[in-house]
C-alpha positions, 0 to 999 in steps of 0.5 A: 332810588330812595324809599321802596316801599312803604306799608300801612296796617291798622292805620286810620282807614288803611287796614292793610296796603302798601305802596311801591314807589319808583321816582315819580308816583301819582295818587288818584282818588276821589275825596275821602278816599284816604289820600290825606291819611296816607300822607299825614301818617307818612308824615307821622312816622317821621316826627316820630323817627327822632321825636316823640309826638303821640296821636291817638287818631292814628287807629282805625276807628271802626275796629276796636279789637285791633290795638296797634298801628303799623308803618314800615318804610323800606329804603335803598341805601345802594347809591350811598355804599357806591360812593363810600359815604358809609364808610364814615364813622358816623355810618359805620353802625347802620352799615351793619344793618343793611341786607345784601342788597343795602336795604334796610326797613324800618318799622313803627308800631304804636300800640293803643296804651300810647306807646311806640315801639321802633324795629331799630335803635335812635341812631339809626333811625336819626341817620335814616332821617337825615339821608331821606328827608321828606318835604310836603308841599301843599300848594293852598297852604303856601306863602306866596309872597314869602319863600322863607322856608326855601332857605330852610331847605337849603339850610337843611339839605346844604349840610354835609355831615363831616367829623370837623364841621363843628370848626365851622365857627373857629374857621369863620373867625380866623377868616374875619380876622384875616379880612378886617384885622385884630381889632374887629375881632376885639370888638365882637368878643367885647360885645358878647361879653357885655351881652352874657354880663347883662344876662342876655344869651342867644339859643344857638343855631342848629346845624341847618340854621347855620348853613341857612344863614351862611348861604343867604350871606353867600348869595348877597341877600334873602328876599326872593324876586323873579325876573328882577320883580317883587314877587306880589307883581305876580299872579298867584298862579304864577308865584305857586309854579315858580315856588314849586320850580326853586324848591325842586331846583334846590333839591336837584342841585344838593341831590347831585352829589347823592347827599340825600335822597330826599321825598317830596309829597306834592299835594294837587300842584295843578291849583291855581295853574294854567294849563301850559304852566301845569305842562312845564311843572311836569315836565320840570319835575319829570325831566331833570337829570337827578329826579327827585323822589316824588309822591304826587296827589292830584285831580289833574288829568293833564298832571296824569298825562304829561307824567306818563309821556315824559316819565316812568311813573307809578299810578296808585288808585285809593278807593274808599269801600265801607269806610276802608281805604283800598289802594291798587296799583294802576297796571302799566302798559304791555306796549311802553309806545302807549305811554307816549300816545295818551291824550288828556281825554283818555287820562280823564276816565282815570278819575271816574265814578263810572264808565260807559264806553261807547264805539262812535259819535251816535252812540256819545249824542245819545247818552249824553242827551238831556232828555234822556239824563233827566229820565235816567239820572245814572248817566249823570253819574258816569262818563260816557267814552267815545273810543271812536272803534279805535282799541288803542284808545279803550286799552289806555282808558279801560278799568280791566285793563289798567286793574283799575277799580272803577264800575264800567259798561262796554257797549258794542255792537253785534258785529264786533261779536258776531258775523253772519255768513250768507252762504253758509247761514251760520253765525261765526263768533268774531273780534278781539279780546274786548268779546268775551267769547274770544277771550282765552284768559276768561275761557281759562278761568272758567275751566278751572273754577267752579260755581259761577265760572262753571255756568259760564262755561256751559254757556259759552259752550252752547254758543259756540255749538249753536254757532258751528252746527246751526243755519239760520234762513230768512223768512221768505222775502225779507231780511229777518229770522223768524226763528226761536232758536235765533232769539235764544242765541242772541239771548245767551250771546248777550247773557255771557257778555253782560257778565263780564260788563260787555253789552252787545246790542242786537244789531247796532245803535240805530237798531237800539233806536228804531225797533218794531215798537217805535218805528211808526213814531220814528217815521212820524217824526222823520216825515214832520217840520221838526226832522231836517230829512230832505226827501220826505215824500219820495220817502213817503212813498217808498214807505207806505209800498209794503205794510209789513213792519219788518220792511218798514223797520229796515227802511228807517234804519237804512235811512240813519246808516244802520244795519240788517238783523243780518249785522250788515248794511242794506245794498244791492248785493243783498237784492240779487236773489231777491224776487221781483215784486213790490217789496224788491222794488221799495228796497232797490228804491230806498238805497238812492235816498239820502241818509242822516249821517252820524253826527248831524244831530238826528238823534238829539232831535228824535230824542226830544220829540220823543220825550215831548210827546210822553204825556202820563205821569210815569214817563219812564215807563212810557219811554221804556215800552218804546225802547226795551233795548235802551231800557235794558242797556240802562238797567244794566249800567245801574246794576254795574255802578251799584 
């Protein structure tokens, strides 16, 4: 595996958090959330494994009472012991320090007097640094035309520790003598002597430098090109992609023999890359036989999506909360098949500041409307996710399901919460676990907690009691309930669901837009030249047959595919037992008129009509009078975002 766990305590904004690593690990978070601190002080830890590089900025500035910063890393040496590498003399000491699982944890503690204390000896740390090197790739700082540090990587990883590695220079002299003869060796010796006599010397090569120069000789050159073209022939994006790919190629080839377990810190690899190159890069990182452990920071939904589709991945969300970095591991899917069907759209919501989940195109058209966003700027701060009543899509992106700290509100039609039975005249609680009233996990939590939970338990109990016992009858010759208990029932359902960030509208989104406060205005727009409705004269005649507001609201909601207060659409079956008369005639005739379909643009046209008609100084107030439930939804969203 490599590195199993990295833990931070009092390190800048990171109070007490840890990462449990797999082969591929992704960091998500807004700018300023702490991703840079996490990476910077991992590097700092490694610098001090064998060096002495004091940085006083490591401490938590917000808490002067903390007198230390602490970083611990857990390493898995199982693969080395399985191959017998730890039986070599140089590894005998570290073998004794492993636990039964062949794991070792090294801890750095730095005090405010700038004293650093390590949990293990220098020799142990030196071996760990050799076996588990880390490499930082920040595409913004790569020299895209000079890949000399690729040779550094080859030199660093190419050396395999051996008792006889110090004889390399002598063996090379013997080889050169065999090829070129004694005279060549004598000439080299004379040159060395003259340089030394003149006071000149050379700084000795490090082990990795020796191997770097040796590999350049073996490969027959040192300047990289691609497809026989110089690097300046290609775009920065292409060179960035090729650089990262060759970097991983070298690591993969040299990792095959388990010489080392490197960790690559890859910062925003998507910068400058065409989407197809992002796909290819993630494929290359994820699908190699000898996977290189990677900690990848990204703002790209495409990187996240491809990583989840191709590999087992740990995703961490970093949140800045009151100058503190909170690290939350995103919950993996219980059904692993969901990894294979996630799309860019669903992955993009992992980066959201807030999400309003809506069922379909009508809701999406409404909440992305320019005029509504001008009235309510909160809508510009959230993403509108239309999941098309597809719970699989909702499961993939829902913050609660994924254990992500993203504020959200789920907007549902009431028929996802309740169903009215015309025969029994009762409402039944229906739906799935996204209906809090059907969620058994929530019910158990309410049972064993106090305070707010106990209040919620009582509300749930009352809703269920009304549902089972109370009959709700239509007012004569209508499809409406004129019953204070019905209003109370609906209020209790909405209040309960709101607590769990679910907002059940009274009927459907069409009912939100066409209500008893604004139906005359909607009718005025519908028969105007600004509406695309084609049967205006027929609609006028039917609309004016009856003066009842309930009748008019029912007709207008039918025209836009809305539903009755009973949460079902108007149809002939409902009219079978209706008494003959003008009311039945109107309802019957409306059934044959064409409808304004979902996604036809009627919502945008209607909201524009309303917005341009707002004349007072306080347009938000005027709008709220016309659309009370819509205003309540947005106010709930504001509370959620706060």
